[in-house]
N, C-alpha and C positions, 0 to 999 in steps of 0.2 A: 209381434215381429213377423214380417213377411217370410214366406217359405224360402225365398232367395237369400234373404239375410241370414236366416238360420243355417242355410247351406254354407255360407261363408264361415260361420263359426264352427260348423262341422269340419270344414276343410282345415281350419286352424287347429282343431283338436287332433286331426290326423297328422298335421305337420309337426305339432308339438311332440307327439308320440314318436314319430319317425326320427326327429332330431335327437330325442332322448336315446333311442336305440342306436343311432349313429355314433353318439358319444360313447356308448357302451362298446361298440365295435372298435372305436379308436383306442379305448383303454385296453381292450384285448390285444389289439395290434401292438401296442407298446409293450405289453407283457410278452408277446411272442417274440418281439425284437430283443427284449432284455434277456430272455431265456434264464430267468431266475438268477441273473448276475453271473452267468457262466463265463462270459468274455472277461469280466473284471477279475474273476478268480484265476482264469488262465493267464491274464496279464500279470497278476501278482506272482503266480508261479514262475513266470519268465523272469521277473525281477529278482526273485529269490535265487534262481539258477544263475543269473548273471553275477549276483553277489558271491555265490559259491565259487564261480570261476575266477572272480577277482581275487578272492582269498587264496585259492589254490595257486594262482599265479604268484602271489606274494610269498606263499609257502615255498614254492619251488625256488624262488630267488633267494630266500633265506637259507634253505638247505644247501643250495649251490654255493653260496658265500661261505657257509660254515665248512663245507667239504673242501673248498678251495683253500681256505686258511689252515685247516687241519693238515691237508696234504703238504702245504708249504712248510708248516712247522715240522712235519716228519722229515721232509727233505733237508731242512736246516739242521735238525738233530743228526741226520745221517752224515751231513758234511762235517759237523762238529766232532763226531766220534770216528770219522774216517782217518784222522791224523793228517789231514791236508791243510789245517789251519796253520798259517805261518807265524802269527804274532797275536798278542793279547788284544790289540786294538781291533783286529778283525773278529776275534772271538767275542769281544764285548758288543760289537755291532750286531752280530748274529743273535746274541742273547736278548738285546733290546728289541730286535725284530720279532723274536719269539714271544716276548712279553706283550708287544703291541698286538700281535695277532691273537694271542690268548685272551687279552682283554676285550678284543672285538667279539670273539666267540662268546665270552661271558655276558657281554652286553646284549648281544642279539638273541641269545638262547631263550630268554623270557618271551621275546616277541614270537619266537617259534611256537611256544606253548600257547600263547594268546591266540595266534592265528589258527592253530589246530583246534582249540576250543570253539572259536568262531565257526569253523567249518562244521564241527559236530552239531552245534546249535542250529545252524542254517539247514543242515541235512534233516534235522528233526522237524523244523518248520516246513521244509519242502515236503516231507512225507505226510504231514498233517494236511497241507494244502492239496496234495494229490488225492488223499482220501476224501476230502471235502468235495473236490471236483467230481470224483466218481459217484459219491452219494448224491450230489446235486444233479448229475446227468441221469441217474436212475429215477430220481423224483421228477425230473423234467419230462421224461418220456410219458409219464402218466398225466402230468399237468398240461403238456402240449396237446395231448389227445382231448382232454376236457375243454381246453380253450377253443380248439377248432370246432368241437361239437357245439359249444355255446355260441360261437360266432355264426355257425351254420343256422342254428335255430333262430337267432336274432335276425339274420338276413332274410329268412323265410317270413318272419313277422313283418319286416319292412316291405317285402314284396306284396304281402296281402294288404297291408295298409295303403300302399301306393296304388294298388289296383282299385281299392274302394274309393280312395281320394279321386282318382281319375274319373270314376263313374259320376261323381258329384261335380267335378270341375267342368265336365263337358256341358253341364246345364247352365253354367254361369257366364256372365258378361266377360269376355276375354280381356278387354281393356282394364276393367276394374280388378280382375283377377291378377293381371300382370302388375298393377300398382301394389296390390296386397303382397304379392310374392317378392317384389323388389324391397319393400319395407321390411318384410319378414327376414330377408337375407341380411339387411343392414342391422336390424335390432337383435336378431338371433333368437327372439322369444315371442314376439308379438307383431301381428300384421294387421289386425283389425280389433277395434274396441267398441264398447257400448257407450251410449250417451247416458250418463248418470249424474244427477244433480247439476245439469247444465254444463258438464265437463266431459271431455273424452277420457276414457280409461287408459288410452295410449299415452297422451301427452300431459294429462292433468290440467290442461288450460281451460279456464272458464270462457265459454263461447258466447258470442253476441246473440241476442234474442232472434234476430232475423235468420241467422245460420241455424239456430236450434230448431226453428219452425221448418226450415228447409229439410233438415234431417228427419224430423218427425213425419213430414208429409211424403218423404221419398220411400219408394218400395225397394230401392237398391241402396247399397252403401254410398256415402258421400265422402269426398276427400276432405279431411279436416283442414282448418285454417293454418295449422302448423306445417302443412305441406307434406307430412310424413305418413300419418296414420289414416286408416279408413274407419269411418265412424258409422255405426248402425244403431238405431234406436233399440 
């Protein structure tokens, strides 16, 4: 294989390594963005707080209704024992009203306990969520530092590889190099292939004899009949 063709494969090795490192950086960026799920944990904490506030609102409404009915019952009893009742019909009506309000209090009282228990449970869940956030934030400080350091090291490797690649690419035919780079960009993993068993390692297509001879006799890569890959013997 000619030196120029070898250089193309050397370029491809650099590109493969660079793309691999770039994927690593993308993965690191995703982790930096995710921050060990801190945003999700904080969103969950907000949801818990909203539920607590909803239950507290229900609790206030229940307590207010109970107090309102208890005050009404006390006022009715005061009226009954004040001697101002003029007849039994009026007295019976007041007793019925007391019974209705007492039944309302009896019916709503279990709901008061249920809501109170819900708030206690939610407060416990909230406390655990807050502790988890604090613990995750402490871990994230160390993890973030490691990720930034790792990203820096990988970026430095990419810079070194890119410089080495540039030194070789300066020696190559720019037209063919551009074709190689375009196909590499499309395929994401291969821009040049070898002629093996009368086939291109890029497209796996069996090539005509005349084209095979053309490839073998060329000192530079030839565009494959598939129109995509660059083929070198």
